[in-house]
N, C-alpha and C positions, 0 to 999 in steps of 0.2 A: 693385382686382384681387386675386384670391386669392393668398396667399403662394406656393403651389406654382406657379401660372401665372406669377407675376412672376419667380420664380427662373429659369424657362426662358427668358423674354424677356430677362432680364439675361444669361444664358449665351450666347444667340445674338448679342447686341450686342457683348459683349466678345470673342467668338470672331472676329468680323470684324476688330476691332482687332488681335488677336494674329496673324491671318492676314497682314495688311499689314505688321506689324512684323517678322515672320519673312521676308517677302519682302525687306524692307530689310536685315535683318542678313545675308541670304544674297547680296545683290546684288553686293557686291565680289568674293566668291568665285566666283560664277557668271560675272562679267565678267573674271576673271583673264586668260584668253588675249587678250581684246580690249584691256584696259587696258595690259598689258605691251607690246603692239605699238603702241598709240596714243601712250603716254607715253614709250616707250623706256626702261623701268625694269627692274631686276633682279628675280629671284624674291624676294630678301630685302626689297627695297623694297615689292614687292607685298604681302608678308606683313605689313609694318608698316601698310599701308593697310587691310588686312583687320582687323588687330587694333586699329586706332584706335577703332573702334566698341566692341569688346569690353572694352578696358581701362577706358574711362570707364563703361561699363555695369556692370562689376564693382565698381569703386570706389564707385559710387552705390547699391549694394544695401543697405548699412546705413542710409545717409540715407533710402532709400526706406521702410524699416520705421519710422523715426522720423517721417517726414512722414505716413505712414499714421496714426500715433497722433495727431499734432498737427493735421492738416488733415482727416483722414478719407480713405478710399480714393477716393471719388468726386472730390473736389476735386483730389487728387493726380493721378489719371489724366487728368482734363480739362485741367488746367494744363500738364502735361508733354507731352501729345499735341500741343498747339499748338506747342511748341518742336520736336517731331519734324517737324511739317509744314513749319516754316521751314527746317530742315536738309535736308529732302527736296528742296525747290525749289532750294536752293543746289547740291546734288549734281547735279540735272538741268541746271542752267545752267553748271556748272564745266567748264573745259577744261584745267586744270592740276593737277598732282599736289598742290600745296599747298592749293588750294581744295577739291579732293575730300577731302583729309585733314581740313580744317576742317569740312566738311559731315558726314563720318563721326563726328567728335567730337560735333557738335550732335545728330545722330540718336541716337548712343549714349546721351547724357544724357537725351534725350526719351523713349526707349524703356525706359530703365533701371527706371523705377518701376512699369511696367505689370503684369508677371506676378505679383509678390508681392501687389500690391493687388487684382488680379483674383482670385487664390487666396483672399485674405482675404474678399472679397465672396461667393465661392462657399461658403466655410467657414461663413459666417454665415447664408446663405439656404437651403442644402441640408442635409437630415438626414444623420446618420452613415452609414446604410446606402446612400446614393447619393452621398456626398461624393467618394470617390476616383474614381468613374465620371464625375462631373461635371468634376472636375479633368482627368481623362483626355481628355474631349471637348474642353475648352479647349486642352489641350496638343496635341491632334491637329491643330488649326488651324496649328500650326507646320509640319507636314509639307506641308500644302497651299501655304503661303507659300513654302517651299523649292522645291517642285515648280515653281511658276509662275516662280520666278527661274531655276532651272537649265535648264528647258526653254524658257521664254518668251524669254529673251535670245538664245539661238542662233537661234530661229525669227524673232524680230524682226530680227536682223541679216540673215538669209537672205532674208526676204520684203520688209522695208522698207529694208534697207541701213543701219540705225542702231538702237541699243538704247534711245535716249532716248524714243521714243513710248510704249513699254511702261512705262518708269519714270514718265512723266507721268501715264499712265492710273491707275496705282496711287496716285499722289499725290492725284489727285482723289477716289478711293475713301476715302483716309484723311481728307480734309477732311469729306466727307459723314458718315463714321462718327464723327468728332469731335462733330458736331452731334447724332448719335444718342446718344452717351454723355452729352452734356450734358442731354438730355431724359429719358433712361431710367434711368441709374444713380442709386442712392441707398444710403446707408449704413443699416445696421440700427440699431435703438435700442441705445445703449451698454449699457443694463441687460441686454439679451439677449446682446450680444456678450461681455461680460466677466463677467457675473454680478452680482447685487445687492450682494455684499459685497467685490468686488474694488476695490482702490485702486491707481491707477497709481503706479509707482515712478519715482524720478528716472532720467532717460535714461542718465547715466553709470553709475549703479549697475547698471541692467539690462544695459547693454553689458558691463561687467566680469564680472558674474555669468554671463552667457551664454558669454563667451569662456572662462571657467574651467570650464564644464560639460563634463566628459569624455565625456558621452553624444553630444556633437555631433561629436567628432573623426572617427569612422568616416564620417559623412555628408560632412564637408568633404573628407577624403582621397579618398573614393570618387567624389565629384562632380568634383573636380579631374581625376582620372584619366578619368572618363567624358567630360569635355570634349575629350579627345584624339580621340574619334570625330568630333566636329564639325570638328576641324582637318582630318581626312582628307577629310571631305565637302567642305570648302571648297577643298581642293587637288585633289580627284578629277578634275575635267575636265582640268586641266593635266597631272596625273600620267598619265592615259590618253593624252593627245596626245603627251607626251614619250616614254613607255615602250612604248606599244602601237601607236602610229601612228594613233590615232583622229582623225577629223575633229571639229571643234568641235560639230557637231550630234549626232554619235554619242556623244561624251563627255557632252554635255548630256542625252541620253536616258538614259544609265546613271545619272547623278547624280539626274536628276529622277524616274525610276521608283523609285529607292531612296528618295528623299525622300517620295514619295507613300505609301510603306508605313509612314511614321511616323504616318499618320492612323489606320489600323486598329490599328497597334502600340500607340499610347497608350491607345486605348479598350479593346483586348483585355487588355493588361497590368493596367490599373486594374480592369476588370471581373473578371478572374480573381482578383485580390487580394481584392476585395470578396466574391466568391463563396466563396473558401476561408477568408475571415476571417483571412488571414495576410498579412504583408508580407515577411518575410525570405525565405521559400522562393521566391516568384516572382522577387525581385530577384537572388538567387543563381543560380537556374536560367537566367533570360534573359541574365544577364551572362556565364555560362560558355559558353552557345551562341554569343553574339556573338563572344567571343574566338576560338572555333574557326573561325567563318565568316570573320572578319577574316584569320586566318592562311592559310586556303585562298585567299581573294581575292588576298592579296599574293603568293602563290606561283603564280598563274595564268601560264602561258606565253602569249606573243603568238600571234596567229593563230586563236584560238578564236572561235566564233560570238558575235555581239553578245549574243544571248539568255543566254549563260552569265554574262557580266558583269552583265547586268541582273538575273538571278535572284539571284546572290550579293549584289549591292549592295542589292537589296530585302530579303534576309534580314538583312543587317547592320543596316539602319535599323529594321526591325521589332523585332529583338531588343534594340537599344540603347534602345528606348522605355521600358525599365524606369526611366529617369530620372524619369518622372512620379511614381513612388512616393515619391521624396524629399519631395514637397510634401504628401503625406498623412502620412508618417512623422514628420517634424519636429514638426508640431503635436500628434501623438500621443505624442511623447517628452518635449517640454519643457512646463513649466507655462505657462498662458495669457499671463502677463505677459512672457514671453521669446520667444514664437513669432515675432513680427514681426522681431526682431533676429536670431533663430536662422535664419530663412529668408533674411534678408539676408546673413548670413555664409556660408551654404552656397552660395547662388546667386552671391554676389559673388566669393568666392574661386575657385569653379569657373570663372567667366567670366574672371577674371584669369589663371587657369591657361591657358585657351584663348589669351588675348591674348599670353602669353609664348611658348607652343609654336608658334603659327601662324607668326610670323616665324622662329623657330628652325628649323622644318621647311623653309621656303624657304631660309634661310641655309645649312643643311647641304647642300641640293641645290647651291647655288652653290659651296660649299667643296669638296665631294667629286665633283661632276660627275655625280651620280646620286642615286637615291632610297633606296638600301639603308640608310644610317644613319638617315635620317628615319623610314622605316617600322619599323625595329627599335625606335626609341623608342616609337612608337605601340603596337606589339604588346606590348612590355614593360609599358607602362602598363595595357593590357587585362588581362594576367595578374595584375598586382599588385592591380588594382581588384577582380577576382573573389575573390582571397584575402582582401582586407579585408572584403568583404561576408560571406563565409562564416565568418570567424573572429571578427569584432568587432561586427557589427550585432546588435542585440537585437530580438526580436519585440516589437511595440508595439501591435498591433491590439487595440482594446477595453480597453486598460490605462490606468488613470488615472496620469499622470506624477507622480513624487515632486516635492516642492518643491525 
């Protein structure tokens, strides 16, 4: 198979995996109204259940980069996807808070290695002029997974009386896709990947050197604050039910339509960046517009037509798709020997930020009896994120990183 044709076959295969994994990562958030009622738990406890996935996912990001170096991207993806499948079937079978939490932890560990290793495969099989666009297409699969979760569960409950048949169906897709990954994925020759004169450095030395690299700090801070947008998406159905009087189906429509806009968002943001041959300008511009749209959404009065909430929710998710550029910019900023660990630090700390803020958001609702304090935290994070991008990120497109 020609290299170019293989690259696109690989991209399709890993997009299916990322679609299912994002369905799984969104499942608890989409099920929030149902699980709060079924389990009789507080908003804070529900936030902990949501963040159980993300905490272990975040902690595993640096080991993910290390495993990629030690085992190769293919073996890492195939091995951990099997663990994901086991956790998925446990979640489907569970009827208690503790078992659902255990399943979330298993799924979080299983999913944790995928994105970084998938980005690594894309980076080694696609040329520079199509690399960000290919990463954008992969990342767009996240929007489809989120959409199926936020719209699919309300419809499953309405039509079937239970959310579990949808979850089981997605589990079957994951198992079939695991077999696809086993047959299709392959690592590229290490001589092509790292260059003929590159020698691998000790893992601890690479980790310490990467942590000390000041060029990584704006990416880490910005990605942590960008993760606040995922917190809001996770809580959006419950927020609309509690504050605007929405039904579960209507709230799911707003969240799911917003999620689906992540598909063109990731592709458009990445393509614009490749077209302009610039990274900083797009990330600052899309971040600033996202912040404005978020402020408008949070200020909406009740009683407005559903289409208004759907339009603004779509705008938020489209604009926040700038996150895809992080995974082009980090490899363009750091030397090759530190890219895996650098991506792990950025993705990991951003995800841990989500896992902290998600229960904090729910806990503030419990403590204050409303969403005002929680939403102020989110909006403040969006403003700070845009300022960090504008003031501290450096343009990196087409520049060879210093050692």
